[in-house]
All heavy atoms as TSV, in Angstrom:
chain	resi	resn	atom	element	x	y	z
A	1	MET	N	N	8.325	-17.488	8.714
A	1	MET	CA	C	7.033	-16.844	8.519
A	1	MET	C	C	6.653	-16.858	7.041
A	1	MET	O	O	7.514	-16.790	6.183
A	1	MET	CB	C	7.082	-15.394	8.988
A	1	MET	CG	C	6.954	-15.194	10.451
A	1	MET	SD	S	6.679	-13.444	10.780
A	1	MET	CE	C	5.699	-13.641	12.223
A	2	THR	N	N	5.388	-16.885	6.817
A	2	THR	CA	C	4.872	-16.871	5.452
A	2	THR	C	C	4.762	-15.442	4.951
A	2	THR	O	O	4.277	-14.564	5.666
A	2	THR	CB	C	3.470	-17.521	5.404
A	2	THR	OG1	O	3.556	-18.824	5.943
A	2	THR	CG2	C	2.944	-17.579	3.998
A	3	GLU	N	N	5.219	-15.229	3.734
A	3	GLU	CA	C	5.078	-13.903	3.140
A	3	GLU	C	C	3.669	-13.746	2.599
A	3	GLU	O	O	3.175	-14.602	1.875
A	3	GLU	CB	C	6.096	-13.716	2.013
A	3	GLU	CG	C	6.034	-12.329	1.404
A	3	GLU	CD	C	7.096	-12.118	0.348
A	3	GLU	OE1	O	6.920	-12.634	-0.768
A	3	GLU	OE2	O	8.090	-11.464	0.659
A	4	ASN	N	N	3.009	-12.673	2.993
A	4	ASN	CA	C	1.655	-12.375	2.537
A	4	ASN	C	C	1.694	-11.254	1.510
A	4	ASN	O	O	2.510	-10.347	1.610
A	4	ASN	CB	C	0.775	-11.956	3.713
A	4	ASN	CG	C	0.634	-13.051	4.737
A	4	ASN	OD1	O	0.205	-14.142	4.415
A	4	ASN	ND2	N	1.019	-12.773	5.966
A	5	THR	N	N	0.781	-11.329	0.544
A	5	THR	CA	C	0.642	-10.284	-0.467
A	5	THR	C	C	-0.724	-9.643	-0.295
A	5	THR	O	O	-1.742	-10.340	-0.254
A	5	THR	CB	C	0.768	-10.866	-1.885
A	5	THR	OG1	O	2.052	-11.490	-2.009
A	5	THR	CG2	C	0.648	-9.773	-2.938
A	6	TYR	N	N	-0.731	-8.325	-0.175
A	6	TYR	CA	C	-1.963	-7.567	0.013
A	6	TYR	C	C	-2.136	-6.592	-1.147
A	6	TYR	O	O	-1.176	-5.928	-1.554
A	6	TYR	CB	C	-1.922	-6.790	1.327
A	6	TYR	CG	C	-1.607	-7.648	2.529
A	6	TYR	CD1	C	-0.477	-7.391	3.302
A	6	TYR	CD2	C	-2.430	-8.703	2.897
A	6	TYR	CE1	C	-0.188	-8.161	4.414
A	6	TYR	CE2	C	-2.144	-9.487	4.010
A	6	TYR	CZ	C	-1.023	-9.208	4.770
A	6	TYR	OH	O	-0.734	-9.983	5.871
A	7	ASN	N	N	-3.351	-6.501	-1.651
A	7	ASN	CA	C	-3.645	-5.628	-2.787
A	7	ASN	C	C	-4.695	-4.594	-2.390
A	7	ASN	O	O	-5.704	-4.938	-1.760
A	7	ASN	CB	C	-4.162	-6.458	-3.961
A	7	ASN	CG	C	-3.126	-7.442	-4.438
A	7	ASN	OD1	O	-2.137	-7.062	-5.049
A	7	ASN	ND2	N	-3.329	-8.713	-4.153
A	8	PHE	N	N	-4.447	-3.354	-2.797
A	8	PHE	CA	C	-5.330	-2.253	-2.443
A	8	PHE	C	C	-5.620	-1.376	-3.653
A	8	PHE	O	O	-4.770	-1.215	-4.523
A	8	PHE	CB	C	-4.689	-1.367	-1.363
A	8	PHE	CG	C	-4.324	-2.122	-0.121
A	8	PHE	CD1	C	-3.059	-2.664	0.028
A	8	PHE	CD2	C	-5.247	-2.297	0.891
A	8	PHE	CE1	C	-2.723	-3.366	1.176
A	8	PHE	CE2	C	-4.917	-3.002	2.042
A	8	PHE	CZ	C	-3.651	-3.538	2.178
A	9	LYS	N	N	-6.802	-0.806	-3.675
A	9	LYS	CA	C	-7.172	0.233	-4.642
A	9	LYS	C	C	-6.986	1.548	-3.889
A	9	LYS	O	O	-7.561	1.742	-2.817
A	9	LYS	CB	C	-8.632	0.049	-5.067
A	9	LYS	CG	C	-9.147	1.110	-5.988
A	9	LYS	CD	C	-8.852	0.732	-7.409
A	9	LYS	CE	C	-9.574	1.685	-8.352
A	9	LYS	NZ	N	-9.056	1.566	-9.691
A	10	VAL	N	N	-6.161	2.434	-4.435
A	10	VAL	CA	C	-5.848	3.696	-3.761
A	10	VAL	C	C	-6.115	4.837	-4.729
A	10	VAL	O	O	-5.648	4.819	-5.869
A	10	VAL	CB	C	-4.373	3.726	-3.280
A	10	VAL	CG1	C	-4.086	5.020	-2.541
A	10	VAL	CG2	C	-4.072	2.528	-2.391
A	11	GLY	N	N	-6.871	5.816	-4.274
A	11	GLY	CA	C	-7.214	6.969	-5.110
A	11	GLY	C	C	-6.021	7.881	-5.322
A	11	GLY	O	O	-5.763	8.760	-4.511
A	12	MET	N	N	-5.289	7.645	-6.399
A	12	MET	CA	C	-4.105	8.447	-6.733
A	12	MET	C	C	-4.310	9.042	-8.128
A	12	MET	O	O	-4.608	8.310	-9.068
A	12	MET	CB	C	-2.849	7.566	-6.727
A	12	MET	CG	C	-2.579	6.870	-5.426
A	12	MET	SD	S	-1.147	5.741	-5.503
A	12	MET	CE	C	-1.813	4.410	-6.532
A	13	THR	N	N	-4.148	10.353	-8.231
A	13	THR	CA	C	-4.373	11.002	-9.521
A	13	THR	C	C	-3.108	11.615	-10.120
A	13	THR	O	O	-3.132	12.052	-11.264
A	13	THR	CB	C	-5.440	12.105	-9.377
A	13	THR	OG1	O	-5.011	13.023	-8.369
A	13	THR	CG2	C	-6.793	11.508	-8.994
A	14	CYS	N	N	-2.031	11.655	-9.334
A	14	CYS	CA	C	-0.800	12.275	-9.839
A	14	CYS	C	C	0.410	11.640	-9.165
A	14	CYS	O	O	0.273	10.848	-8.239
A	14	CYS	CB	C	-0.825	13.786	-9.593
A	14	CYS	SG	S	-0.798	14.222	-7.836
A	15	SER	N	N	1.584	12.037	-9.628
A	15	SER	CA	C	2.806	11.474	-9.052
A	15	SER	C	C	2.998	11.906	-7.602
A	15	SER	O	O	3.614	11.197	-6.816
A	15	SER	CB	C	4.024	11.852	-9.888
A	15	SER	OG	O	4.175	13.252	-9.938
A	16	GLY	N	N	2.431	13.048	-7.232
A	16	GLY	CA	C	2.490	13.478	-5.830
A	16	GLY	C	C	1.713	12.532	-4.936
A	16	GLY	O	O	2.126	12.225	-3.819
A	17	CYS	N	N	0.566	12.067	-5.452
A	17	CYS	CA	C	-0.262	11.107	-4.706
A	17	CYS	C	C	0.490	9.793	-4.501
A	17	CYS	O	O	0.557	9.269	-3.392
A	17	CYS	CB	C	-1.564	10.820	-5.453
A	17	CYS	SG	S	-2.682	12.208	-5.606
A	18	SER	N	N	1.038	9.264	-5.576
A	18	SER	CA	C	1.765	7.999	-5.461
A	18	SER	C	C	3.027	8.182	-4.626
A	18	SER	O	O	3.434	7.280	-3.901
A	18	SER	CB	C	2.088	7.416	-6.835
A	18	SER	OG	O	2.896	8.294	-7.590
A	19	GLY	N	N	3.620	9.362	-4.687
A	19	GLY	CA	C	4.796	9.659	-3.873
A	19	GLY	C	C	4.480	9.643	-2.385
A	19	GLY	O	O	5.282	9.183	-1.572
A	20	ALA	N	N	3.290	10.150	-2.027
A	20	ALA	CA	C	2.871	10.145	-0.623
A	20	ALA	C	C	2.731	8.708	-0.113
A	20	ALA	O	O	3.184	8.378	0.987
A	20	ALA	CB	C	1.554	10.901	-0.463
A	21	VAL	N	N	2.128	7.846	-0.920
A	21	VAL	CA	C	1.970	6.439	-0.550
A	21	VAL	C	C	3.344	5.775	-0.470
A	21	VAL	O	O	3.626	5.022	0.458
A	21	VAL	CB	C	1.045	5.706	-1.547
A	21	VAL	CG1	C	0.988	4.219	-1.240
A	21	VAL	CG2	C	-0.351	6.317	-1.530
A	22	ASN	N	N	4.210	6.083	-1.417
A	22	ASN	CA	C	5.566	5.537	-1.432
A	22	ASN	C	C	6.313	5.904	-0.148
A	22	ASN	O	O	6.953	5.046	0.474
A	22	ASN	CB	C	6.318	6.064	-2.656
A	22	ASN	CG	C	7.676	5.427	-2.841
A	22	ASN	OD1	O	8.460	5.337	-1.915
A	22	ASN	ND2	N	7.956	5.007	-4.049
A	23	ARG	N	N	6.227	7.165	0.254
A	23	ARG	CA	C	6.927	7.618	1.473
A	23	ARG	C	C	6.410	6.872	2.708
A	23	ARG	O	O	7.200	6.435	3.550
A	23	ARG	CB	C	6.786	9.124	1.661
A	23	ARG	CG	C	7.669	9.934	0.723
A	23	ARG	CD	C	7.648	11.420	1.041
A	23	ARG	NE	N	6.336	12.025	0.833
A	23	ARG	CZ	C	5.850	12.393	-0.353
A	23	ARG	NH1	N	6.569	12.208	-1.447
A	23	ARG	NH2	N	4.661	12.948	-0.448
A	24	ILE	N	N	5.098	6.709	2.804
A	24	ILE	CA	C	4.513	6.011	3.951
A	24	ILE	C	C	4.990	4.560	3.999
A	24	ILE	O	O	5.435	4.078	5.040
A	24	ILE	CB	C	2.962	6.041	3.877
A	24	ILE	CG1	C	2.437	7.455	4.056
A	24	ILE	CG2	C	2.339	5.066	4.860
A	24	ILE	CD1	C	2.445	7.978	5.468
A	25	LEU	N	N	4.887	3.857	2.878
A	25	LEU	CA	C	5.267	2.443	2.864
A	25	LEU	C	C	6.764	2.249	3.071
A	25	LEU	O	O	7.180	1.276	3.693
A	25	LEU	CB	C	4.806	1.783	1.562
A	25	LEU	CG	C	3.288	1.641	1.416
A	25	LEU	CD1	C	2.936	1.088	0.038
A	25	LEU	CD2	C	2.709	0.764	2.517
A	26	SER	N	N	7.577	3.185	2.577
A	26	SER	CA	C	9.028	3.091	2.759
A	26	SER	C	C	9.414	3.180	4.229
A	26	SER	O	O	10.414	2.604	4.653
A	26	SER	CB	C	9.736	4.218	1.996
A	26	SER	OG	O	9.571	4.047	0.613
A	27	LYS	N	N	8.607	3.889	5.009
A	27	LYS	CA	C	8.895	4.092	6.432
A	27	LYS	C	C	8.182	3.098	7.333
A	27	LYS	O	O	8.373	3.128	8.547
A	27	LYS	CB	C	8.489	5.507	6.844
A	27	LYS	CG	C	9.298	6.588	6.178
A	27	LYS	CD	C	8.794	7.956	6.570
A	27	LYS	CE	C	9.549	9.050	5.841
A	27	LYS	NZ	N	9.023	10.379	6.151
A	28	THR	N	N	7.349	2.233	6.767
A	28	THR	CA	C	6.572	1.295	7.576
A	28	THR	C	C	7.383	0.033	7.829
A	28	THR	O	O	7.695	-0.712	6.902
A	28	THR	CB	C	5.242	0.943	6.872
A	28	THR	OG1	O	4.502	2.146	6.646
A	28	THR	CG2	C	4.409	-0.009	7.721
A	29	ALA	N	N	7.723	-0.182	9.103
A	29	ALA	CA	C	8.471	-1.383	9.475
A	29	ALA	C	C	7.641	-2.614	9.174
A	29	ALA	O	O	6.443	-2.648	9.460
A	29	ALA	CB	C	8.820	-1.329	10.957
A	30	GLY	N	N	8.260	-3.604	8.568
A	30	GLY	CA	C	7.576	-4.850	8.248
A	30	GLY	C	C	7.181	-4.969	6.785
A	30	GLY	O	O	6.876	-6.049	6.316
A	31	VAL	N	N	7.162	-3.844	6.069
A	31	VAL	CA	C	6.880	-3.889	4.632
A	31	VAL	C	C	8.159	-4.344	3.937
A	31	VAL	O	O	9.201	-3.698	4.048
A	31	VAL	CB	C	6.421	-2.516	4.092
A	31	VAL	CG1	C	6.360	-2.527	2.573
A	31	VAL	CG2	C	5.068	-2.135	4.680
A	32	GLU	N	N	8.097	-5.476	3.252
A	32	GLU	CA	C	9.281	-6.013	2.599
A	32	GLU	C	C	9.439	-5.442	1.196
A	32	GLU	O	O	10.514	-4.973	0.837
A	32	GLU	CB	C	9.216	-7.537	2.589
A	32	GLU	CG	C	9.328	-8.090	3.996
A	32	GLU	CD	C	8.886	-9.525	4.127
A	32	GLU	OE1	O	8.717	-10.220	3.108
A	32	GLU	OE2	O	8.700	-9.945	5.273
A	33	THR	N	N	8.380	-5.507	0.406
A	33	THR	CA	C	8.391	-4.919	-0.930
A	33	THR	C	C	7.013	-4.350	-1.214
A	33	THR	O	O	6.025	-4.761	-0.604
A	33	THR	CB	C	8.736	-5.948	-2.035
A	33	THR	OG1	O	7.726	-6.944	-2.088
A	33	THR	CG2	C	10.099	-6.580	-1.809
A	34	PHE	N	N	6.965	-3.411	-2.158
A	34	PHE	CA	C	5.677	-2.890	-2.591
A	34	PHE	C	C	5.783	-2.389	-4.016
A	34	PHE	O	O	6.862	-2.061	-4.491
A	34	PHE	CB	C	5.154	-1.791	-1.656
A	34	PHE	CG	C	6.038	-0.579	-1.540
A	34	PHE	CD1	C	5.887	0.499	-2.406
A	34	PHE	CD2	C	7.018	-0.506	-0.572
A	34	PHE	CE1	C	6.696	1.620	-2.293
A	34	PHE	CE2	C	7.826	0.610	-0.447
A	34	PHE	CZ	C	7.665	1.679	-1.319
A	35	ASP	N	N	4.642	-2.382	-4.690
A	35	ASP	CA	C	4.562	-1.901	-6.059
A	35	ASP	C	C	3.369	-0.963	-6.149
A	35	ASP	O	O	2.265	-1.318	-5.733
A	35	ASP	CB	C	4.389	-3.075	-7.029
A	35	ASP	CG	C	4.306	-2.608	-8.473
A	35	ASP	OD1	O	5.264	-1.963	-8.938
A	35	ASP	OD2	O	3.279	-2.863	-9.121
A	36	ILE	N	N	3.599	0.223	-6.678
A	36	ILE	CA	C	2.550	1.228	-6.824
A	36	ILE	C	C	2.306	1.455	-8.310
A	36	ILE	O	O	3.238	1.752	-9.053
A	36	ILE	CB	C	2.958	2.557	-6.154
A	36	ILE	CG1	C	3.182	2.336	-4.657
A	36	ILE	CG2	C	1.912	3.632	-6.409
A	36	ILE	CD1	C	3.780	3.530	-3.942
A	37	SER	N	N	1.053	1.305	-8.735
A	37	SER	CA	C	0.682	1.596	-10.119
A	37	SER	C	C	-0.247	2.798	-10.134
A	37	SER	O	O	-1.422	2.688	-9.750
A	37	SER	CB	C	-0.007	0.398	-10.765
A	37	SER	OG	O	-0.514	0.774	-12.043
A	38	LEU	N	N	0.284	3.939	-10.558
A	38	LEU	CA	C	-0.524	5.149	-10.662
A	38	LEU	C	C	-1.589	4.973	-11.735
A	38	LEU	O	O	-2.739	5.374	-11.555
A	38	LEU	CB	C	0.370	6.362	-10.965
A	38	LEU	CG	C	-0.320	7.708	-11.135
A	38	LEU	CD1	C	-1.113	8.083	-9.886
A	38	LEU	CD2	C	0.712	8.790	-11.432
A	39	GLU	N	N	-1.221	4.329	-12.832
A	39	GLU	CA	C	-2.153	4.116	-13.945
A	39	GLU	C	C	-3.374	3.303	-13.517
A	39	GLU	O	O	-4.514	3.651	-13.820
A	39	GLU	CB	C	-1.433	3.411	-15.096
A	39	GLU	CG	C	-2.313	3.161	-16.299
A	39	GLU	CD	C	-1.568	2.422	-17.413
A	39	GLU	OE1	O	-0.334	2.479	-17.464
A	39	GLU	OE2	O	-2.254	1.783	-18.225
A	40	LYS	N	N	-3.126	2.214	-12.782
A	40	LYS	CA	C	-4.228	1.341	-12.349
A	40	LYS	C	C	-4.792	1.753	-10.992
A	40	LYS	O	O	-5.796	1.214	-10.552
A	40	LYS	CB	C	-3.741	-0.105	-12.257
A	40	LYS	CG	C	-3.358	-0.697	-13.586
A	40	LYS	CD	C	-2.856	-2.117	-13.400
A	40	LYS	CE	C	-2.395	-2.712	-14.714
A	40	LYS	NZ	N	-1.826	-4.052	-14.536
A	41	GLN	N	N	-4.104	2.684	-10.318
A	41	GLN	CA	C	-4.457	3.137	-8.969
A	41	GLN	C	C	-4.485	1.969	-7.983
A	41	GLN	O	O	-5.415	1.817	-7.189
A	41	GLN	CB	C	-5.791	3.887	-8.971
A	41	GLN	CG	C	-5.715	5.185	-9.747
A	41	GLN	CD	C	-6.932	6.058	-9.536
A	41	GLN	OE1	O	-7.646	5.944	-8.549
A	41	GLN	NE2	N	-7.175	6.951	-10.482
A	42	THR	N	N	-3.450	1.133	-8.067
A	42	THR	CA	C	-3.345	-0.014	-7.173
A	42	THR	C	C	-2.002	-0.014	-6.444
A	42	THR	O	O	-1.018	0.553	-6.919
A	42	THR	CB	C	-3.484	-1.348	-7.935
A	42	THR	OG1	O	-2.450	-1.428	-8.929
A	42	THR	CG2	C	-4.843	-1.486	-8.582
A	43	VAL	N	N	-2.009	-0.654	-5.284
A	43	VAL	CA	C	-0.796	-0.841	-4.496
A	43	VAL	C	C	-0.766	-2.296	-4.056
A	43	VAL	O	O	-1.761	-2.812	-3.535
A	43	VAL	CB	C	-0.778	0.087	-3.257
A	43	VAL	CG1	C	0.447	-0.184	-2.398
A	43	VAL	CG2	C	-0.828	1.554	-3.677
A	44	THR	N	N	0.367	-2.957	-4.285
A	44	THR	CA	C	0.574	-4.337	-3.847
A	44	THR	C	C	1.717	-4.323	-2.838
A	44	THR	O	O	2.780	-3.764	-3.113
A	44	THR	CB	C	0.928	-5.245	-5.036
A	44	THR	OG1	O	-0.141	-5.185	-5.984
A	44	THR	CG2	C	1.144	-6.678	-4.594
A	45	VAL	N	N	1.472	-4.916	-1.682
A	45	VAL	CA	C	2.452	-4.918	-0.596
A	45	VAL	C	C	2.723	-6.350	-0.179
A	45	VAL	O	O	1.798	-7.152	-0.038
A	45	VAL	CB	C	1.920	-4.117	0.617
A	45	VAL	CG1	C	2.924	-4.155	1.768
A	45	VAL	CG2	C	1.618	-2.678	0.230
A	46	LYS	N	N	4.005	-6.672	0.048
A	46	LYS	CA	C	4.392	-7.982	0.561
A	46	LYS	C	C	5.005	-7.801	1.942
A	46	LYS	O	O	5.860	-6.941	2.142
A	46	LYS	CB	C	5.387	-8.671	-0.377
A	46	LYS	CG	C	4.749	-9.059	-1.692
A	46	LYS	CD	C	5.639	-9.910	-2.535
A	46	LYS	CE	C	4.877	-10.262	-3.821
A	46	LYS	NZ	N	5.620	-11.185	-4.641
A	47	SER	N	N	4.534	-8.635	2.876
A	47	SER	CA	C	5.024	-8.570	4.247
A	47	SER	C	C	4.840	-9.913	4.925
A	47	SER	O	O	3.836	-10.590	4.699
A	47	SER	CB	C	4.271	-7.494	5.041
A	47	SER	OG	O	4.684	-7.513	6.394
A	48	SER	N	N	5.794	-10.279	5.758
A	48	SER	CA	C	5.686	-11.499	6.553
A	48	SER	C	C	5.178	-11.209	7.956
A	48	SER	O	O	4.701	-12.104	8.644
A	48	SER	CB	C	7.053	-12.193	6.670
A	48	SER	OG	O	7.513	-12.571	5.404
A	49	SER	N	N	5.276	-9.943	8.378
A	49	SER	CA	C	4.969	-9.633	9.776
A	49	SER	C	C	3.745	-8.740	9.976
A	49	SER	O	O	3.271	-8.616	11.099
A	49	SER	CB	C	6.185	-8.971	10.432
A	49	SER	OG	O	6.529	-7.781	9.733
A	50	LEU	N	N	3.234	-8.124	8.913
A	50	LEU	CA	C	2.094	-7.219	9.060
A	50	LEU	C	C	0.807	-7.875	8.576
A	50	LEU	O	O	0.818	-8.665	7.638
A	50	LEU	CB	C	2.319	-5.936	8.253
A	50	LEU	CG	C	3.500	-5.074	8.661
A	50	LEU	CD1	C	3.668	-3.917	7.692
A	50	LEU	CD2	C	3.332	-4.556	10.080
A	51	THR	N	N	-0.299	-7.497	9.216
A	51	THR	CA	C	-1.600	-7.956	8.757
A	51	THR	C	C	-2.102	-7.016	7.669
A	51	THR	O	O	-1.593	-5.898	7.504
A	51	THR	CB	C	-2.628	-7.962	9.897
A	51	THR	OG1	O	-2.864	-6.612	10.311
A	51	THR	CG2	C	-2.171	-8.813	11.078
A	52	GLN	N	N	-3.124	-7.460	6.968
A	52	GLN	CA	C	-3.727	-6.623	5.932
A	52	GLN	C	C	-4.263	-5.329	6.546
A	52	GLN	O	O	-4.113	-4.260	5.969
A	52	GLN	CB	C	-4.842	-7.381	5.234
A	52	GLN	CG	C	-5.437	-6.637	4.069
A	52	GLN	CD	C	-6.356	-7.509	3.242
A	52	GLN	OE1	O	-6.377	-8.721	3.379
A	52	GLN	NE2	N	-7.112	-6.902	2.388
A	53	ASP	N	N	-4.855	-5.420	7.720
A	53	ASP	CA	C	-5.386	-4.228	8.386
A	53	ASP	C	C	-4.285	-3.235	8.742
A	53	ASP	O	O	-4.474	-2.028	8.627
A	53	ASP	CB	C	-6.157	-4.607	9.655
A	53	ASP	CG	C	-7.506	-5.247	9.359
A	53	ASP	OD1	O	-8.015	-5.079	8.226
A	53	ASP	OD2	O	-8.045	-5.912	10.249
A	54	GLN	N	N	-3.134	-3.727	9.162
A	54	GLN	CA	C	-2.020	-2.847	9.497
A	54	GLN	C	C	-1.515	-2.104	8.263
A	54	GLN	O	O	-1.221	-0.905	8.328
A	54	GLN	CB	C	-0.879	-3.640	10.142
A	54	GLN	CG	C	-1.206	-4.132	11.532
A	54	GLN	CD	C	-0.148	-5.085	12.062
A	54	GLN	OE1	O	0.261	-6.033	11.377
A	54	GLN	NE2	N	0.295	-4.848	13.288
A	55	VAL	N	N	-1.422	-2.808	7.142
A	55	VAL	CA	C	-0.985	-2.162	5.899
A	55	VAL	C	C	-2.042	-1.163	5.438
A	55	VAL	O	O	-1.717	-0.050	5.025
A	55	VAL	CB	C	-0.688	-3.216	4.805
A	55	VAL	CG1	C	-0.303	-2.529	3.502
A	55	VAL	CG2	C	0.408	-4.173	5.251
A	56	PHE	N	N	-3.313	-1.542	5.531
A	56	PHE	CA	C	-4.428	-0.663	5.168
A	56	PHE	C	C	-4.336	0.648	5.956
A	56	PHE	O	O	-4.426	1.742	5.384
A	56	PHE	CB	C	-5.756	-1.375	5.460
A	56	PHE	CG	C	-6.978	-0.556	5.145
A	56	PHE	CD1	C	-7.554	-0.612	3.893
A	56	PHE	CD2	C	-7.557	0.255	6.107
A	56	PHE	CE1	C	-8.691	0.139	3.601
A	56	PHE	CE2	C	-8.682	1.010	5.829
A	56	PHE	CZ	C	-9.247	0.950	4.564
A	57	GLU	N	N	-4.146	0.543	7.273
A	57	GLU	CA	C	-4.063	1.734	8.119
A	57	GLU	C	C	-2.843	2.596	7.768
A	57	GLU	O	O	-2.909	3.820	7.817
A	57	GLU	CB	C	-4.043	1.346	9.597
A	57	GLU	CG	C	-5.373	0.800	10.098
A	57	GLU	CD	C	-6.535	1.777	9.945
A	57	GLU	OE1	O	-6.351	2.983	10.188
A	57	GLU	OE2	O	-7.637	1.324	9.579
A	58	ALA	N	N	-1.740	1.953	7.414
A	58	ALA	CA	C	-0.538	2.695	7.016
A	58	ALA	C	C	-0.809	3.497	5.746
A	58	ALA	O	O	-0.493	4.692	5.674
A	58	ALA	CB	C	0.635	1.749	6.820
A	59	ILE	N	N	-1.413	2.855	4.738
A	59	ILE	CA	C	-1.708	3.550	3.477
A	59	ILE	C	C	-2.705	4.679	3.722
A	59	ILE	O	O	-2.594	5.763	3.141
A	59	ILE	CB	C	-2.228	2.568	2.414
A	59	ILE	CG1	C	-1.134	1.566	2.038
A	59	ILE	CG2	C	-2.708	3.312	1.172
A	59	ILE	CD1	C	-1.604	0.421	1.150
A	60	LYS	N	N	-3.664	4.442	4.607
A	60	LYS	CA	C	-4.685	5.448	4.926
A	60	LYS	C	C	-4.054	6.738	5.473
A	60	LYS	O	O	-4.578	7.830	5.258
A	60	LYS	CB	C	-5.648	4.854	5.952
A	60	LYS	CG	C	-7.029	5.433	5.933
A	60	LYS	CD	C	-7.968	4.521	6.675
A	60	LYS	CE	C	-8.613	5.288	7.800
A	60	LYS	NZ	N	-9.577	4.481	8.534
A	61	LYS	N	N	-2.909	6.613	6.135
A	61	LYS	CA	C	-2.211	7.788	6.675
A	61	LYS	C	C	-1.747	8.747	5.578
A	61	LYS	O	O	-1.447	9.896	5.849
A	61	LYS	CB	C	-1.003	7.353	7.512
A	61	LYS	CG	C	-1.382	6.715	8.824
A	61	LYS	CD	C	-0.145	6.294	9.586
A	61	LYS	CE	C	-0.517	5.526	10.839
A	61	LYS	NZ	N	0.678	5.025	11.528
A	62	SER	N	N	-1.710	8.269	4.336
A	62	SER	CA	C	-1.314	9.139	3.216
A	62	SER	C	C	-2.413	10.146	2.888
A	62	SER	O	O	-2.189	11.097	2.144
A	62	SER	CB	C	-0.995	8.299	1.972
A	62	SER	OG	O	-2.193	7.742	1.428
A	63	GLY	N	N	-3.617	9.912	3.428
A	63	GLY	CA	C	-4.740	10.796	3.142
A	63	GLY	C	C	-5.494	10.439	1.871
A	63	GLY	O	O	-6.451	11.114	1.493
A	64	LYS	N	N	-5.081	9.390	1.216
A	64	LYS	CA	C	-5.724	8.956	-0.028
A	64	LYS	C	C	-6.813	7.933	0.290
A	64	LYS	O	O	-6.663	7.130	1.205
A	64	LYS	CB	C	-4.701	8.327	-0.991
A	64	LYS	CG	C	-3.505	9.199	-1.283
A	64	LYS	CD	C	-3.925	10.508	-1.873
A	64	LYS	CE	C	-2.769	11.491	-1.894
A	64	LYS	NZ	N	-3.212	12.860	-1.880
A	65	PRO	N	N	-7.904	7.939	-0.485
A	65	PRO	CA	C	-8.917	6.901	-0.266
A	65	PRO	C	C	-8.352	5.525	-0.610
A	65	PRO	O	O	-7.674	5.376	-1.625
A	65	PRO	CB	C	-10.054	7.287	-1.215
A	65	PRO	CG	C	-9.525	8.342	-2.118
A	65	PRO	CD	C	-8.254	8.866	-1.546
A	66	VAL	N	N	-8.613	4.557	0.252
A	66	VAL	CA	C	-8.045	3.216	0.063
A	66	VAL	C	C	-9.101	2.160	0.356
A	66	VAL	O	O	-9.927	2.342	1.250
A	66	VAL	CB	C	-6.781	3.026	0.940
A	66	VAL	CG1	C	-7.074	3.222	2.405
A	66	VAL	CG2	C	-6.146	1.679	0.727
A	67	GLU	N	N	-9.074	1.092	-0.420
A	67	GLU	CA	C	-9.945	-0.052	-0.164
A	67	GLU	C	C	-9.187	-1.325	-0.508
A	67	GLU	O	O	-8.271	-1.313	-1.343
A	67	GLU	CB	C	-11.253	0.036	-0.938
A	67	GLU	CG	C	-11.087	0.069	-2.439
A	67	GLU	CD	C	-12.391	0.328	-3.187
A	67	GLU	OE1	O	-12.892	1.457	-3.136
A	67	GLU	OE2	O	-12.885	-0.626	-3.816
A	68	VAL	N	N	-9.561	-2.402	0.133
A	68	VAL	CA	C	-8.932	-3.694	-0.108
A	68	VAL	C	C	-9.423	-4.241	-1.442
A	68	VAL	O	O	-10.614	-4.207	-1.732
A	68	VAL	CB	C	-9.258	-4.681	1.034
A	68	VAL	CG1	C	-8.708	-6.066	0.729
A	68	VAL	CG2	C	-8.713	-4.161	2.359
A	69	LEU	N	N	-8.497	-4.724	-2.247
A	69	LEU	CA	C	-8.832	-5.380	-3.514
A	69	LEU	C	C	-8.804	-6.881	-3.321
A	69	LEU	O	O	-7.852	-7.424	-2.743
A	69	LEU	CB	C	-7.799	-5.026	-4.594
A	69	LEU	CG	C	-8.014	-3.797	-5.424
A	69	LEU	CD1	C	-6.875	-3.670	-6.430
A	69	LEU	CD2	C	-9.338	-3.805	-6.149
A	70	THR	N	N	-9.811	-7.567	-3.810
A	70	THR	CA	C	-9.783	-9.024	-3.815
A	70	THR	C	C	-9.601	-9.460	-5.252
A	70	THR	O	O	-10.389	-9.086	-6.115
A	70	THR	CB	C	-11.086	-9.604	-3.227
A	70	THR	OG1	O	-12.194	-8.994	-3.888
A	70	THR	CG2	C	-11.181	-9.339	-1.742
A	71	LEU	N	N	-8.537	-10.179	-5.492
A	71	LEU	CA	C	-8.207	-10.590	-6.859
A	71	LEU	C	C	-8.727	-11.966	-7.165
A	71	LEU	O	O	-8.901	-12.789	-6.353
A	71	LEU	CB	C	-6.696	-10.550	-7.077
A	71	LEU	CG	C	-6.060	-9.187	-6.872
A	71	LEU	CD1	C	-4.561	-9.294	-7.064
A	71	LEU	CD2	C	-6.624	-8.163	-7.819
């Protein structure tokens, strides 16, 4: 399978916010790696088995505003 990289803008203002996103992604089956930047308010996720929409919905469960970033 091809590894896909997905980028999101996530409204995070503190370490608690980024921690919530971290907890969700850590528990999401299919997420291989992820990087959270509180400073830039971005999340990058790598997965071979999940679609961008599936990752989007997972991050949305954190309660933080999220949108897809196109680089």
